[in-house]
KOLDO-779451 format. One line per 5 residues: their letters; for each residue z negated, y negated, x negated of N, C-alpha, C. Coordinates in steps of 0.2 Angstrom, whole numbers, plus 5000, padded with zeros to 4 digits. Layout:
<recs>
A	Z:Y:X:Z:Y:X:Z:Y:X; ...
</recs>
This chain:
<recs>
MIRIG	5113:5190:5060:5110:5183:5061:5107:5181:5054; 5110:5175:5052:5107:5173:5046:5102:5167:5048; 5096:5167:5045:5091:5161:5047:5092:5156:5041; 5093:5150:5043:5093:5145:5038:5087:5140:5039; 5082:5140:5034:5077:5136:5034:5078:5129:5031
ILGDI	5076:5123:5034:5077:5117:5031:5071:5114:5029; 5071:5112:5022:5065:5110:5019:5066:5102:5017; 5061:5099:5015:5062:5092:5013:5056:5087:5014; 5056:5082:5012:5051:5077:5013:5051:5074:5020; 5045:5071:5022:5045:5068:5029:5050:5062:5028
GSGKS	5055:5061:5033:5060:5056:5033:5066:5057:5029; 5067:5063:5026:5073:5064:5022:5079:5066:5026; 5078:5066:5032:5084:5068:5037:5085:5075:5038; 5080:5079:5038:5080:5086:5040:5083:5088:5047; 5081:5084:5052:5084:5085:5058:5091:5084:5059
YVSKS	5093:5078:5056:5100:5076:5056:5104:5082:5052; 5102:5084:5047:5105:5089:5043:5106:5096:5047; 5100:5097:5050:5100:5104:5055:5105:5103:5060; 5105:5098:5064:5110:5097:5069:5117:5098:5066; 5119:5095:5060:5125:5095:5058:5128:5102:5056
FGYPV	5124:5107:5056:5127:5114:5055:5131:5116:5061; 5130:5114:5067:5133:5116:5072:5131:5123:5075; 5126:5125:5073:5123:5131:5076:5116:5130:5079; 5114:5135:5083:5107:5133:5087:5102:5131:5082; 5098:5126:5084:5093:5123:5080:5086:5124:5083
FNADE	5081:5127:5080:5074:5126:5082:5071:5120:5079; 5070:5115:5083:5066:5109:5081:5059:5109:5083; 5055:5110:5078:5047:5111:5080:5045:5104:5083; 5047:5099:5080:5044:5092:5082:5046:5091:5090; 5052:5093:5091:5054:5092:5099:5050:5097:5103
EVGKL	5049:5103:5101:5045:5107:5104:5037:5105:5105; 5035:5102:5100:5028:5099:5101:5028:5094:5106; 5033:5089:5106:5033:5084:5111:5033:5087:5118; 5037:5092:5119:5037:5096:5126:5030:5098:5128; 5027:5101:5123:5020:5104:5124:5016:5098:5126
YKNDK	5016:5092:5123:5012:5087:5125:5013:5084:5132; 5019:5085:5133:5022:5082:5140:5020:5087:5146; 5021:5093:5144:5021:5098:5150:5016:5103:5150; 5012:5104:5145:5008:5110:5145:5000:5108:5146; 4998:5109:5152:4991:5107:5153:4986:5111:5149
KIYFK	4988:5117:5148:4983:5122:5144:4982:5118:5137; 4987:5116:5134:4986:5113:5128:4982:5106:5128; 4983:5103:5134:4979:5097:5135:4972:5098:5135; 4970:5104:5139:4963:5105:5140:4960:5108:5133; 4964:5112:5129:4961:5114:5123:4960:5108:5118
LKKIL	4965:5103:5118:4964:5098:5113:4958:5093:5116; 4958:5092:5122:4952:5088:5125:4945:5091:5123; 4945:5098:5123:4939:5102:5122:4937:5100:5114; 4942:5101:5110:4940:5100:5103:4939:5092:5101; 4943:5088:5104:4943:5081:5103:4941:5077:5109
PQFIH	4935:5078:5112:4934:5074:5118:4934:5067:5118; 4932:5064:5112:4932:5057:5112:4939:5053:5111; 4944:5057:5110:4950:5055:5109:4955:5056:5114; 4955:5063:5117:4960:5065:5121:4958:5064:5129; 4961:5059:5132:4959:5058:5139:4965:5058:5144
TFPIN	4971:5058:5142:4976:5058:5147:4981:5063:5147; 4984:5065:5153:4989:5070:5153:4995:5067:5157; 5001:5068:5155:5004:5070:5149:5000:5067:5143; 4999:5071:5138:4996:5069:5132:4999:5063:5129; 4995:5058:5128:4998:5051:5125:4998:5052:5117
KKEII	5003:5051:5114:5004:5052:5107:4999:5047:5103; 4998:5041:5106:4993:5036:5103:4986:5039:5102; 4984:5043:5107:4978:5047:5107:4978:5052:5101; 4983:5055:5100:4984:5060:5095:4983:5057:5088; 4987:5051:5088:4988:5047:5081:4981:5045:5080
NSILH	4977:5042:5085:4970:5039:5083:4966:5044:5081; 4966:5050:5084:4962:5056:5082:4963:5058:5074; 4969:5058:5073:4971:5060:5066:4969:5055:5061; 4970:5048:5062:4968:5043:5058:4961:5043:5057; 4957:5045:5062:4950:5045:5062:4947:5050:5057
NQTNL	4951:5055:5056:4948:5061:5052:4953:5066:5051; 4954:5068:5044:4959:5072:5042:4958:5079:5045; 4952:5081:5046:4951:5088:5049:4953:5088:5056; 4954:5083:5060:4956:5083:5067:4964:5085:5067; 4967:5083:5062:4974:5085:5061:4975:5093:5060
KKIIK	4970:5096:5056:4970:5103:5055:4968:5107:5062; 4964:5104:5066:4962:5107:5072:4968:5107:5077; 4971:5101:5077:4977:5100:5082:4982:5105:5080; 4984:5106:5073:4989:5110:5071:4987:5118:5073; 4981:5119:5072:4979:5126:5073:4980:5128:5081
IIHIE	4979:5124:5085:4981:5125:5092:4988:5125:5094; 4992:5120:5091:4999:5119:5092:5003:5125:5089; 5001:5127:5083:5004:5132:5079:5005:5139:5083; 5000:5141:5087:5001:5147:5091:5006:5146:5096; 5007:5141:5099:5012:5140:5104:5019:5139:5101
IRKKL	5019:5136:5095:5026:5135:5092:5028:5142:5090; 5024:5146:5088:5026:5153:5086:5029:5157:5092; 5026:5156:5098:5028:5159:5104:5035:5157:5105; 5036:5150:5105:5043:5147:5107:5048:5149:5102; 5046:5150:5095:5051:5152:5090:5053:5159:5092
KKFLV	5049:5163:5094:5051:5170:5095:5056:5170:5101; 5054:5166:5106:5059:5166:5112:5066:5163:5110; 5066:5158:5105:5072:5155:5103:5076:5161:5099; 5073:5165:5095:5076:5170:5091:5079:5175:5095; 5076:5177:5101:5078:5182:5105:5084:5179:5109
KNHKS	5084:5173:5111:5089:5170:5115:5096:5169:5111; 5095:5168:5104:5101:5166:5100:5102:5172:5095; 5100:5178:5097:5101:5184:5092:5108:5185:5090; 5112:5183:5095:5120:5185:5093:5123:5179:5089; 5120:5174:5088:5123:5169:5084:5123:5171:5077
KFIVL	5129:5169:5073:5130:5170:5066:5124:5167:5062; 5123:5161:5064:5118:5157:5060:5113:5154:5065; 5106:5153:5063:5102:5149:5067:5098:5145:5062; 5096:5139:5064:5093:5134:5059:5086:5132:5061; 5082:5133:5056:5075:5132:5058:5073:5125:5055
DIPLL	5071:5120:5059:5069:5113:5057:5062:5113:5059; 5058:5116:5054:5050:5116:5055:5047:5113:5050; 5043:5107:5051:5040:5104:5045:5036:5108:5041; 5032:5112:5044:5027:5117:5040:5030:5124:5039; 5036:5125:5038:5039:5131:5038:5036:5136:5033
LENKL	5035:5134:5027:5032:5138:5022:5025:5138:5022; 5022:5132:5024:5015:5131:5024:5012:5136:5029; 5015:5136:5035:5012:5141:5041:5015:5148:5041; 5018:5149:5035:5021:5156:5034:5026:5158:5040; 5030:5154:5042:5035:5155:5047:5042:5157:5044
SKKED	5042:5157:5038:5049:5159:5035:5048:5167:5033; 5054:5170:5032:5055:5177:5030:5058:5177:5023; 5057:5183:5020:5060:5183:5013:5067:5182:5013; 5071:5185:5018:5078:5185:5018:5081:5178:5020; 5077:5173:5023:5079:5167:5025:5083:5163:5019
VLIFV	5088:5159:5021:5091:5155:5016:5088:5148:5017; 5085:5146:5011:5081:5140:5012:5086:5134:5009; 5086:5128:5012:5090:5123:5010:5085:5117:5010; 5085:5113:5004:5081:5107:5003:5085:5101:5004; 5083:5097:5008:5086:5090:5009:5083:5085:5004
KSKKK	5087:5083:5000:5085:5078:4995:5087:5071:4996; 5083:5066:4996:5085:5059:4998:5081:5055:4993; 5083:5049:4992:5080:5044:4987:5074:5042:4991; 5068:5041:4987:5062:5038:4990:5063:5032:4994; 5067:5027:4991:5067:5021:4994:5071:5021:5001
DILKR	5076:5026:5001:5080:5027:5007:5075:5030:5012; 5071:5035:5010:5066:5038:5015:5061:5033:5018; 5058:5028:5013:5054:5023:5016:5057:5018:5021; 5063:5016:5019:5067:5012:5023:5068:5015:5030; 5069:5021:5030:5070:5025:5037:5064:5025:5041
LKKRR	5059:5027:5037:5052:5028:5040:5050:5022:5043; 5051:5016:5040:5048:5010:5043:5052:5008:5049; 5058:5011:5050:5061:5009:5056:5059:5013:5062; 5055:5018:5061:5052:5022:5066:5047:5018:5070; 5047:5020:5077:5043:5016:5082:5035:5016:5080
NFNKN	5033:5022:5078:5026:5023:5077:5024:5023:5070; 5028:5020:5066:5027:5020:5058:5020:5018:5056; 5017:5023:5053:5010:5021:5050:5009:5025:5044; 5009:5021:5038:5009:5024:5031:5003:5029:5031; 4997:5027:5033:4991:5032:5033:4992:5039:5036
LIDKF	4996:5038:5042:4997:5044:5046:5002:5049:5042; 5007:5046:5039:5012:5050:5035:5008:5053:5029; 5004:5049:5026:5000:5052:5020:4996:5058:5022; 4993:5058:5028:4989:5063:5030:4993:5069:5031; 4999:5068:5034:5004:5074:5035:5006:5077:5028
RKLQL	5008:5072:5024:5010:5074:5017:5005:5079:5013; 4998:5077:5015:4993:5081:5011:4993:5088:5013; 4996:5090:5019:4996:5096:5022:5002:5100:5019; 5006:5097:5016:5013:5100:5014:5012:5102:5006; 5016:5108:5005:5016:5110:4998:5020:5105:4994
PLDYK	5019:5105:4987:5023:5100:4983:5031:5101:4984; 5034:5095:4984:5041:5095:4985:5045:5099:4979; 5042:5099:4973:5045:5103:4967:5045:5110:4969; 5039:5112:4972:5039:5119:4973:5044:5121:4979; 5045:5117:4984:5050:5118:4989:5057:5118:4986
IKKSD	5058:5114:4981:5065:5114:4978:5066:5121:4974; 5061:5123:4971:5062:5129:4967:5063:5135:4972; 5060:5135:4977:5061:5140:4982:5067:5140:4986; 5071:5135:4986:5077:5134:4989:5083:5137:4986; 5088:5140:4991:5094:5143:4988:5099:5137:4987
FIIKN	5099:5132:4991:5104:5126:4990:5100:5120:4991; 5103:5114:4988:5101:5108:4989:5106:5103:4992; 5104:5100:4998:5109:5095:5001:5107:5088:4999; 5111:5084:4995:5109:5077:4994:5111:5073:5000; 5106:5070:5003:5107:5066:5009:5107:5059:5007
DFTNK	5112:5055:5007:5112:5048:5005:5113:5044:5012; 5112:5048:5018:5113:5045:5024:5120:5043:5026; 5125:5047:5023:5132:5046:5026:5134:5052:5028; 5137:5052:5034:5139:5058:5037:5144:5062:5033; 5148:5059:5029:5153:5063:5025:5150:5067:5020
SVKKD	5145:5065:5016:5142:5069:5010:5138:5075:5013; 5135:5074:5019:5131:5080:5022:5136:5085:5025; 5141:5083:5028:5146:5088:5031:5149:5092:5026; 5151:5088:5020:5154:5092:5014:5150:5097:5012; 5143:5096:5011:5139:5101:5008:5138:5107:5013
IKYIL	5137:5105:5019:5136:5110:5024:5142:5115:5024; 5148:5112:5024:5154:5116:5024:5154:5121:5018; 5152:5118:5013:5152:5123:5006:5147:5128:5007; 5141:5127:5010:5136:5132:5010:5138:5137:5015; 5140:5135:5021:5142:5140:5026:5148:5145:5024
KKLIN	5152:5142:5020:5158:5146:5017:5155:5151:5012; 5151:5148:5008:5148:5153:5003:5144:5158:5006; 5140:5157:5011:5136:5162:5015:5140:5167:5018; 5146:5165:5021:5150:5170:5025:5154:5174:5020; 5156:5171:5014:5160:5175:5009:5156:5179:5005
ERSYI	5150:5177:5003:5146:5181:4998:5142:5186:5002; 5144:5192:5001:5140:5198:5004:5133:5198:5002; 5131:5195:4996:5124:5196:4994:5120:5191:4999; 5123:5187:5002:5119:5183:5007:5119:5185:5014; 5123:5190:5015:5123:5193:5022:5118:5199:5022
RH	5112:5197:5023:5107:5202:5023:5105:5205:5030; 5104:5211:5030:5103:5214:5037:5095:5216:5037
</recs>
């Protein structure tokens, strides 16, 4: 099984690229959404550390957003609690898909939270800043302050580019992404140096 880690800026199209590989994807954002919706233990833990913000279950994303906008340290507190559960979910995902030739990790803080392994194939999704901003503005809960707070947690993009084995240029057209993915998968299958055990 080859693990492919997807890196890139917020709004660069990492999830779209991940799905386009056609192999099992672990999408951390989706998993967090499920925790907010279904996990009462998470609700009580968050309510305990952020009593003035967290009031409803299923957890209301607006309450989470308000707590983050109020204070940067609140974001770190939330991540600390959520991260433990995401690790558990990732383990289950890896066991479930252990027979797959490839699995794709779509985890925003993959490197920051030390969730990647030395042998992972890292792919950076590169998009133009103006395209990213245009896409972010279309999001329902778009809030520049919130995005800036998340960006502060992330390692510099230049560092992530250096760490990457491949770069996919995402101009938000299906054709260019599919072409790059086809090339990468072919290279990974053919080159024994990438088939690491």
